[in-house]
C-alpha positions as CSV (number, residue, x, y, z in Angstrom):
1,M,-50.4,117.8,51.9
2,V,-51.7,119.9,54.7
3,F,-55.3,121.2,54.7
4,D,-56.8,124.4,56.1
5,D,-57.7,122.7,59.4
6,G,-54.2,121.6,60.0
7,S,-54.8,117.9,59.1
8,S,-52.7,116.1,56.7
9,L,-52.6,112.9,54.6
10,L,-49.8,110.4,55.0
11,P,-48.8,108.2,52.1
12,A,-50.1,104.6,52.3
13,T,-46.5,103.4,52.7
14,D,-45.9,105.6,55.8
15,L,-49.2,104.4,57.4
16,A,-48.2,100.8,56.8
17,I,-44.8,101.2,58.3
18,R,-46.3,102.9,61.3
19,A,-48.8,100.1,61.8
20,A,-46.0,97.5,61.5
21,K,-43.9,99.3,64.1
22,A,-46.8,99.4,66.5
23,A,-47.9,95.8,66.1
24,D,-47.6,93.4,69.0
25,P,-46.1,90.0,67.9
26,A,-47.0,88.5,71.2
27,R,-50.7,88.5,70.1
28,T,-50.0,86.2,67.1
29,G,-49.1,82.6,67.6
30,S,-46.2,81.0,65.7
31,V,-43.5,78.5,66.4
32,F,-41.2,81.2,67.9
33,S,-41.2,80.9,71.7
34,S,-44.2,82.7,73.3
35,E,-42.2,83.4,76.4
36,G,-40.4,86.7,76.7
37,P,-39.9,89.5,74.2
38,D,-39.4,88.8,70.5
39,P,-35.7,87.9,69.9
40,L,-35.5,89.9,66.7
41,L,-37.7,92.9,67.0
42,G,-35.6,96.1,67.3
43,Q,-32.4,94.1,66.5
44,T,-30.0,93.8,63.5
45,L,-30.1,90.6,61.5
46,G,-27.2,90.5,59.0
47,I,-27.7,93.6,56.9
48,Y,-31.2,94.2,58.0
49,N,-32.6,96.4,60.8
50,I,-35.7,94.7,62.1
51,E,-38.1,97.6,62.7
52,G,-41.6,96.1,62.9
53,F,-43.8,93.1,62.9
54,L,-46.0,92.2,59.9
55,G,-47.4,88.8,60.7
56,A,-46.8,85.2,61.7
57,G,-47.6,81.7,60.5
58,A,-46.7,78.1,61.2
59,M,-43.2,78.5,59.8
60,G,-42.1,81.7,61.4
61,R,-42.6,85.5,61.3
62,V,-42.6,88.2,58.8
63,Y,-40.9,91.5,59.8
64,L,-40.7,95.0,58.4
65,A,-37.0,95.4,57.9
66,K,-34.8,98.1,56.5
67,H,-31.8,97.1,54.3
68,Q,-28.8,98.9,55.7
69,E,-27.0,99.3,52.4
70,L,-29.9,100.1,50.1
71,H,-31.9,102.1,52.6
72,R,-35.2,100.6,51.6
73,Y,-37.9,98.8,53.4
74,C,-38.6,95.1,52.8
75,A,-40.6,92.2,54.3
76,L,-38.3,89.8,55.9
77,K,-39.7,86.3,56.4
78,V,-37.7,84.6,59.1
79,L,-38.0,80.8,59.8
80,A,-38.4,79.7,63.3
81,P,-35.2,78.1,64.6
82,R,-36.9,74.9,65.6
83,Q,-38.6,74.5,62.2
84,G,-35.4,72.8,61.0
85,E,-35.5,70.6,64.0
86,L,-39.1,69.5,63.3
87,D,-38.3,68.9,59.6
88,P,-34.6,68.7,58.8
89,A,-35.2,68.6,55.0
90,Y,-37.2,71.8,55.3
91,I,-34.3,74.2,55.1
92,E,-33.1,72.7,51.9
93,R,-36.5,72.9,50.3
94,F,-36.9,76.4,51.6
95,T,-33.6,77.5,49.9
96,E,-34.4,75.7,46.6
97,E,-38.0,77.1,46.3
98,G,-36.9,80.6,47.5
99,R,-34.4,80.6,44.6
100,A,-37.2,79.5,42.2
101,A,-39.6,82.3,43.5
102,A,-36.9,84.9,43.0
103,A,-37.1,84.2,39.2
104,L,-40.6,85.3,39.1
105,V,-40.7,89.0,38.2
106,H,-44.3,90.1,37.5
107,P,-46.5,93.1,38.6
108,H,-48.9,90.7,40.3
109,I,-46.3,88.6,42.2
110,V,-44.5,89.8,45.3
111,T,-40.8,90.1,44.3
112,T,-38.3,87.9,46.1
113,H,-35.1,89.9,46.4
114,A,-32.7,87.6,48.4
115,I,-32.5,84.4,50.6
116,G,-29.9,83.8,53.2
117,E,-28.9,83.0,56.8
118,A,-27.6,85.1,59.6
119,G,-27.3,84.6,63.3
120,G,-28.7,81.1,63.1
121,F,-31.9,82.4,61.3
122,H,-32.9,81.6,57.8
123,Y,-34.7,84.3,56.0
124,L,-36.2,85.4,52.8
125,E,-36.2,89.1,51.7
126,M,-39.3,90.0,49.8
127,E,-40.9,93.2,48.4
128,F,-42.7,95.2,51.1
129,V,-46.3,95.7,49.9
130,A,-47.8,98.7,51.8
131,G,-51.4,97.4,51.9
132,Y,-53.4,94.6,53.2
133,S,-54.4,91.0,52.4
134,L,-57.3,89.9,50.2
135,Q,-58.5,88.0,53.3
136,Q,-58.6,91.3,55.2
137,L,-60.6,93.0,52.5
138,I,-63.1,90.1,52.5
139,R,-63.4,90.1,56.2
140,E,-63.9,94.0,56.4
141,E,-66.2,94.4,53.3
142,G,-67.9,91.1,53.0
143,P,-68.9,90.0,49.4
144,L,-67.2,92.3,46.8
145,A,-68.9,93.7,43.7
146,P,-68.8,91.0,41.0
147,L,-66.7,93.2,38.6
148,R,-64.2,94.0,41.3
149,A,-63.9,90.4,42.3
150,V,-63.4,89.2,38.7
151,S,-60.8,91.9,38.1
152,I,-58.7,90.7,41.1
153,A,-59.1,87.1,40.0
154,S,-57.9,88.0,36.6
155,R,-54.7,89.7,37.8
156,I,-54.1,86.7,40.0
157,A,-54.5,84.4,37.0
158,D,-52.1,86.7,35.1
159,G,-49.4,86.1,37.8
160,L,-50.1,82.4,37.9
161,S,-49.5,82.2,34.2
162,L,-45.9,83.4,34.5
163,A,-45.3,81.0,37.4
164,H,-46.7,78.0,35.5
165,H,-44.7,79.0,32.4
166,E,-41.6,78.7,34.6
167,R,-42.8,75.4,35.9
168,I,-43.6,76.8,39.4
169,L,-46.7,75.9,41.3
170,H,-48.1,77.9,44.1
171,R,-49.6,75.1,46.1
172,D,-51.1,77.3,48.7
173,L,-53.0,80.0,46.9
174,K,-55.6,81.6,49.2
175,P,-56.8,85.1,50.2
176,E,-54.2,85.4,53.0
177,N,-51.4,84.9,50.3
178,V,-52.7,87.7,48.1
179,L,-51.5,91.1,49.1
180,L,-53.3,94.3,47.8
181,T,-51.5,97.6,47.3
182,H,-53.2,100.8,48.5
183,R,-54.6,101.1,45.0
184,G,-56.1,97.6,45.2
185,V,-53.6,95.9,42.9
186,P,-53.2,92.2,43.9
187,K,-49.8,90.6,44.3
188,I,-49.4,86.8,45.0
189,A,-47.1,86.0,47.9
190,D,-45.5,82.8,49.2
191,F,-44.8,80.9,45.9
192,G,-43.7,77.4,46.5
193,L,-43.5,77.8,50.3
194,A,-46.7,75.9,51.2
195,K,-47.0,74.3,54.7
196,R,-47.4,70.6,54.9
197,L,-50.2,69.0,56.7
198,H,-50.2,65.5,58.2
199,F,-53.2,63.3,57.9
200,E,-54.1,59.9,59.2
201,D,-56.9,57.3,58.5
202,G,-55.3,56.1,55.3
203,R,-54.8,59.5,53.8
204,P,-51.5,60.8,52.4
205,Q,-49.1,61.7,55.2
206,Q,-48.1,65.0,53.7
207,L,-50.2,67.5,51.8
208,A,-49.1,71.0,50.7
209,G,-51.6,73.7,51.1
210,T,-54.6,74.9,53.2
211,P,-57.5,72.4,53.1
212,Q,-60.3,74.8,52.3
213,Y,-58.6,76.0,49.2
214,M,-57.2,72.6,48.0
215,A,-58.4,70.8,44.9
216,P,-60.3,67.5,45.4
217,E,-57.7,65.3,43.6
218,L,-54.9,66.4,46.1
219,F,-56.8,64.7,48.9
220,E,-56.6,61.4,46.9
221,G,-52.8,61.7,46.7
222,A,-52.5,63.2,43.1
223,P,-49.6,65.5,42.5
224,A,-50.2,69.3,42.4
225,T,-50.7,70.7,38.9
226,P,-51.6,74.0,37.3
227,Q,-55.2,72.9,37.5
228,S,-55.0,72.5,41.3
229,D,-53.8,76.0,41.5
230,L,-56.7,77.1,39.3
231,Y,-59.1,75.4,41.7
232,S,-57.6,77.4,44.5
233,L,-58.1,80.5,42.4
234,G,-61.7,79.5,42.0
235,V,-62.2,79.2,45.8
236,C,-60.6,82.7,46.1
237,L,-63.1,84.1,43.6
238,Y,-66.0,82.3,45.3
239,S,-64.9,83.8,48.6
240,M,-64.7,87.2,47.2
241,L,-68.3,87.0,45.8
242,T,-69.8,85.4,48.8
243,G,-67.6,86.3,51.8
244,R,-66.9,82.6,52.6
245,P,-65.3,79.6,50.9
246,P,-67.5,77.0,49.3
247,F,-67.1,74.5,52.2
248,P,-66.5,76.7,55.3
249,T,-66.0,73.8,57.9
250,N,-62.8,73.7,59.9
251,H,-63.0,70.0,60.5
252,T,-60.5,68.6,58.1
253,L,-62.0,65.1,57.5
254,T,-65.4,66.5,57.1
255,L,-64.0,69.0,54.6
256,I,-62.3,66.3,52.6
257,K,-65.6,64.4,52.3
258,Q,-67.5,67.5,51.2
259,V,-65.0,68.6,48.6
260,S,-64.5,65.1,47.2
261,Q,-68.2,64.1,47.1
262,Y,-70.5,67.1,47.2
263,D,-71.2,69.8,44.5
264,V,-70.1,73.3,45.3
265,P,-73.1,75.3,46.6
266,P,-74.2,77.6,43.8
267,V,-72.6,81.0,44.2
268,R,-75.9,82.8,43.2
269,Q,-77.7,81.2,46.1
270,L,-75.4,83.0,48.5
271,N,-75.2,86.3,46.4
272,E,-78.0,87.0,44.0
273,R,-76.2,90.0,42.6
274,V,-73.6,87.7,40.9
275,P,-74.3,87.7,37.1
276,L,-74.9,84.3,35.5
277,E,-71.8,84.5,33.4
278,V,-69.7,85.2,36.5
279,A,-71.2,82.2,38.3
280,E,-70.5,80.0,35.4
281,C,-66.9,81.1,35.4
282,V,-66.6,80.4,39.1
283,H,-68.0,76.9,38.8
284,T,-65.8,76.1,35.8
285,L,-62.7,77.0,38.0
286,L,-64.2,74.8,40.7
287,A,-64.9,71.8,38.5
288,R,-64.3,68.6,40.6
289,S,-62.4,67.0,37.8
290,P,-59.2,68.8,36.8
291,E,-60.0,68.0,33.1
292,N,-63.0,70.2,33.2
293,R,-61.1,73.3,34.5
294,P,-59.2,75.7,32.2
295,R,-56.1,73.9,30.7
296,S,-53.8,76.7,31.9
297,A,-53.7,80.0,33.8
298,L,-53.7,81.8,30.5
299,D,-57.0,80.1,29.5
300,A,-58.3,81.1,32.9
301,L,-57.3,84.7,32.4
302,A,-59.0,84.7,28.9
303,L,-62.2,83.3,30.6
304,L,-62.1,86.0,33.3
305,E,-61.4,88.8,30.7
306,A,-64.4,87.6,28.7
307,V,-66.6,87.8,31.8
308,M,-65.4,91.3,32.5
309,G,-66.2,92.3,28.9
310,Q,-69.9,91.7,29.7
311,T,-69.9,93.9,32.7
312,K,-71.5,97.4,33.1
313,D,-70.1,99.9,30.5
314,L,-68.7,103.2,31.7
315,E,-71.6,105.3,30.5
316,T,-74.0,103.3,32.8
317,L,-71.5,103.9,35.7
318,I,-71.3,107.6,35.0
319,S,-75.1,107.9,34.7
320,S,-75.6,106.1,38.1
321,A,-72.9,108.2,39.8
322,F,-74.4,111.6,39.0
323,A,-78.1,110.9,38.5
324,N,-79.2,112.8,41.6
325,Y,-76.7,115.7,41.5
326,Q,-78.1,118.8,40.0
327,D,-74.8,120.7,40.2
328,I,-73.0,118.3,38.0
329,K,-73.8,118.0,34.2
330,W,-72.1,115.4,32.1
331,S,-71.9,114.4,28.4
332,K,-69.9,112.1,26.2
333,D,-67.4,113.6,23.9
334,P,-68.2,112.5,20.3
335,G,-66.0,109.8,18.7
336,C,-64.3,108.7,21.9
337,E,-64.9,107.1,25.3
338,R,-64.2,110.4,27.2
339,F,-66.9,111.9,29.5
340,R,-67.0,115.6,30.2
341,L,-68.4,116.8,33.5
342,V,-69.2,120.5,34.4
343,L,-69.3,121.0,38.2
344,Q,-70.8,124.0,39.9
345,L,-68.7,124.6,43.1
346,P,-69.4,126.8,46.2
347,Q,-68.9,130.6,45.8
348,G,-70.0,130.5,42.1
349,R,-66.8,128.7,41.0
350,K,-66.9,126.1,38.2
351,Q,-64.7,123.1,37.2
352,I,-64.5,120.9,34.1
353,A,-63.6,117.3,34.7
354,F,-63.0,114.4,32.5
355,V,-63.4,110.5,33.0
356,E,-61.9,108.2,30.4
357,P,-60.5,104.7,30.2
358,S,-56.8,104.0,29.2
359,D,-55.8,101.9,26.3
360,H,-54.5,99.0,28.3
361,A,-55.7,95.4,28.1
362,I,-59.0,95.0,30.0
363,A,-57.4,93.3,33.1
364,D,-55.0,96.3,33.5
365,Q,-57.2,99.1,32.2
366,L,-57.1,102.3,34.2
367,L,-59.8,105.0,34.6
368,T,-58.2,108.4,34.4
369,I,-60.1,111.2,36.2
370,S,-58.8,114.7,35.5
371,S,-59.9,118.3,36.1
372,I,-58.6,121.4,34.3
373,C,-56.6,123.8,36.5
374,C,-55.6,126.5,34.1
375,E,-53.6,127.3,31.0
376,A,-50.2,125.6,31.0
377,V,-48.1,128.8,30.5
378,P,-44.4,128.9,31.5
379,D,-45.0,131.5,34.2
380,Y,-46.7,128.8,36.3
381,Y,-44.3,125.9,35.8
382,E,-42.1,126.3,38.8
383,S,-45.2,126.8,41.1
384,A,-46.9,123.8,39.6
385,L,-43.8,121.6,40.1
386,R,-43.6,122.8,43.8
387,L,-47.3,121.9,44.3
388,N,-46.8,118.5,42.7
389,S,-44.2,117.5,45.3
390,E,-46.8,118.1,48.0
391,I,-49.6,115.9,46.5
392,V,-49.9,112.5,48.1
393,H,-52.3,110.9,45.6
394,G,-52.6,111.9,41.9
395,A,-50.5,114.6,40.2
396,I,-50.5,117.8,38.2
397,G,-50.0,117.1,34.5
398,I,-50.2,118.9,31.2
399,R,-52.7,117.7,28.6
400,E,-54.0,119.0,25.4
401,I,-57.8,119.5,25.7
402,D,-59.8,121.3,23.1
403,D,-56.7,122.3,21.2
404,R,-55.1,124.0,24.1
405,L,-52.4,123.0,26.6
406,V,-53.7,123.1,30.1
407,F,-52.5,122.0,33.6
408,V,-54.8,119.3,35.0
409,M,-55.2,117.6,38.3
410,M,-55.4,113.9,37.6
411,D,-55.5,110.5,39.2
412,N,-55.8,106.9,37.9
413,Y,-57.9,104.1,39.2
414,P,-58.2,100.4,38.2
415,R,-61.1,100.4,35.7
416,A,-62.6,97.1,36.8
417,T,-62.6,97.8,40.6
418,V,-64.4,101.2,40.6
419,D,-68.1,101.5,41.1
420,A,-70.5,104.5,40.7
421,F,-69.8,105.7,44.2
422,E,-66.1,105.7,43.9
423,I,-66.3,107.5,40.5
424,R,-68.4,110.2,42.1
425,Q,-66.1,110.7,45.1
426,S,-63.0,110.7,42.9
427,V,-64.4,113.3,40.5
428,L,-65.4,115.6,43.4
429,E,-62.0,115.2,45.0
430,V,-60.0,115.8,41.8
431,A,-62.2,118.8,40.8
432,H,-61.8,120.5,44.2
433,R,-58.1,119.9,44.2
434,A,-57.9,121.4,40.6
435,D,-60.0,124.4,41.7
436,A,-57.7,125.0,44.7
437,I,-54.6,124.8,42.4
438,E,-56.2,127.2,39.9
439,K,-56.9,129.7,42.7
440,L,-53.3,129.4,43.9
441,L,-51.7,129.8,40.5
442,T,-54.0,132.4,39.0
443,G,-56.2,133.9,41.7
444,N,-59.1,133.6,39.4
445,D,-61.8,131.2,38.1
446,L,-61.0,130.7,34.5
447,N,-62.9,127.5,33.6
């Protein structure tokens, strides 16, 4: 969509692709050689064109790639060639666990499409999520609003429940391994592909995971379980609420002692805005004994949903959003959860907007924000469709409001992640777009 000043909005996918193509892999360490240019960037690997760099880790690099036959973008995780030399059994484990991850098809899990080898490189083709990691969100925004944090955690628990049902553990759940779409929807990445850490001083020689997010029993040599994944989920939620993990030290042996012997610092001491019921949920997930944590990811999901049910209701959010705006009057439609807003716009124009929740389960509930454009008469259908193709976010739809069919500009937002500020901004944006569309289609102000 191009605005009057000549500026335009790019879809989030386009922005992410541009950023990946502009990234410099030389700035990120990995087990690829740091000398000379990246051997894959700009090259063809099997059926993939390697077009950009997404990130790197201990095992290799992740590239933005385009499938030559399907003409779609994907995230291609390529193992460093010398990874097999360092751990000969790793390639076999990588293949087995990649196949298991490919069986997990869930809206909150990054989909694994293929696993293979080409040109001496072993790779995993995954869904390309045009967004950012949960770690980036925490780093940039600091502590999240409690409702938003609990909502993200509940969706992660939902994804874990499917994996655990399929007898697949994550073993390295942490904010870096949770990707967020441009709408804030979390997707768990890297199932079953946890790195192994070596310890001495009588400790187990191999541990799967990242120490700050590992359950206490794992440091004592106990096998990973669904409860150890839930402990990691608890650390993620703690980090979202406070901006840091419970034990932020980077010294591994010190961390092991703290996790194994000390109580988790109360979350409300670090963030007094956290409601008591949310704090209790966090510390239940972070119980030192696995028997005191939820029995399953489904139980954890139920606990998180119950906590969300005690958060601010929509009317409170609407009241906070528009309390100081004299040009916006709102009321609640009788018999339903729909809020009607009348906006006085510049040049004497007026718009009617609506805010209402969807009928989904609470973890997936959406908030629909819409504004009336004009009557939905056949004369406007072709023009409305043409305008729809130019809209980056939201869409023009047809709804029945007050016993009449009307064109509306509408957009959806995750119910649990929006706050009063975002509701206000979204209502204003949708209303102004609807007014512009009404002016284009009718030339009048009919609302």
